[in-house]
C-alpha positions in Angstrom: 38.7 101.4 60.9 41.8 99.5 60.9 41.0 96.2 61.8 38.0 96.5 63.6 39.0 99.7 66.2 36.6 102.6 66.5 38.1 106.1 67.5 37.6 105.8 71.2 40.0 102.4 71.2 42.3 104.2 69.2 42.4 107.2 71.8 42.3 104.6 74.6 45.5 103.0 72.9 47.3 105.9 72.4 47.0 107.2 76.3 47.9 103.4 76.8 50.5 103.1 75.0 51.6 107.4 76.2 52.5 105.3 80.0 53.9 102.3 79.4 56.4 104.1 77.5 56.4 107.4 77.8 56.3 110.5 76.1 59.9 110.0 75.5 60.5 106.4 74.5 57.5 106.0 72.7 58.5 107.5 68.9 61.6 105.5 68.9 58.7 102.6 69.7 56.6 103.2 66.6 60.1 103.0 65.0 61.0 99.8 65.7 57.0 98.7 65.3 56.8 100.2 61.6 60.8 99.1 60.8 59.8 95.3 61.6 56.7 95.7 60.2 59.0 96.8 57.0 60.8 93.8 57.3 57.9 90.9 57.7 57.1 92.0 54.6 59.9 92.3 52.6 61.3 88.7 53.5 57.6 87.5 52.9 58.0 89.1 49.8 61.1 87.4 49.3 59.7 83.4 49.3 56.5 84.1 47.6 58.8 86.1 44.4 61.2 82.6 45.3 58.2 79.8 45.2 56.9 81.4 42.0 61.2 81.6 40.3 61.4 78.1 41.4 58.0 77.3 39.9 59.1 78.4 36.5 56.6 81.0 33.8 54.0 78.3 33.5 52.9 79.4 37.1 53.7 82.9 36.9 49.8 84.1 37.5 50.1 82.3 40.9 48.3 84.1 43.4 49.4 82.3 47.4 45.1 84.2 47.6 44.2 80.8 46.1 45.6 77.9 48.1 42.4 79.1 50.4 40.1 76.1 50.1 37.2 78.7 49.9 38.8 81.6 47.4 39.5 78.7 45.3 36.1 77.1 44.4 34.8 80.6 44.5 37.4 81.4 41.7 37.6 78.2 39.2 34.1 76.6 40.1 31.5 79.9 40.7 33.0 81.8 38.0 30.7 81.3 34.5 34.5 82.2 32.3 35.5 78.6 32.6 34.9 75.0 32.1 33.2 74.7 34.8 31.0 77.4 35.3 28.3 78.5 38.1 25.3 76.8 35.8 27.5 73.4 35.5 26.6 73.9 39.3 22.7 74.3 39.6 22.0 71.7 35.9 24.2 69.4 38.6 21.8 69.9 41.5 18.6 69.5 39.5 19.1 66.8 37.5 18.7 64.7 41.0 15.6 65.1 42.6 16.0 63.4 46.5 12.4 61.8 47.4 12.7 59.6 43.8 16.6 58.7 44.5 14.9 58.2 48.8 11.6 56.7 47.2 14.1 54.3 45.4 16.4 53.2 48.5 13.4 53.1 51.0 12.2 50.3 48.2 14.7 47.8 47.8 15.7 47.5 51.4 12.2 46.6 51.6 12.1 44.9 48.7 9.2 46.0 47.1 9.0 46.4 43.3 9.5 50.3 42.0 6.5 49.6 40.3 4.7 48.2 42.6 5.3 51.4 45.2 3.9 54.0 42.5 0.5 52.0 42.6 0.5 51.2 45.0 0.9 54.4 46.5 -2.0 56.2 44.2 -4.0 53.7 45.6 -3.1 54.5 49.1 -4.1 58.0 48.4 -7.7 57.0 47.4 -7.9 54.9 50.1 -7.1 58.0 53.0 -4.2 56.1 55.6 -2.8 53.2 53.1 -3.0 51.3 56.2 -4.7 48.2 53.9 -2.8 49.3 50.7 0.4 46.8 49.6 3.4 49.2 50.1 2.9 51.5 53.1 3.0 55.6 54.0 6.3 55.6 55.5 6.9 59.0 55.3 3.8 59.9 58.4 4.7 58.3 61.6 2.2 55.7 62.7 0.4 56.0 66.1 0.2 52.5 67.1 1.9 49.5 66.0 -0.1 46.8 63.9 -1.1 43.4 66.0 2.2 41.2 66.3 4.6 43.9 64.7 7.5 44.2 65.3 8.9 47.5 67.1 11.3 48.9 64.6 14.8 49.0 65.7 17.3 52.6 65.2 20.9 51.2 65.7 21.8 54.4 67.1 19.0 55.1 69.3 20.4 52.2 70.7 
């Protein structure tokens, strides 16, 4: 029904209201509650109209629901009608190659030339594990360290 209340819960609320307020006072309580809700709605509508009037004619189509971030993004970025349509978002997302970017960052951190990394990767695929190649495979975890190699340091783990 409304507010995710089923018919059984609604009947229980009516019975509880009759028991708490009594059958003679219940209509007056309902009238007072409805009058309060009406006044709150009128106050809200008049406040919205005052804000729209103060903003001026440029904002005559202004909706307060657009202030919700999800609604704003859905309306302005996800619609195909305006200049920032969904197609442009997909193009922007597809223009990033995360593996390539991560490989470039890894190579820059380790001081490896980008061209040498590609050549080493192609020779490493032919050699098997790639331990003897100039560029080690950084995506697979090794079981043991090479003799004399310092263990990796993880600042987040310590």
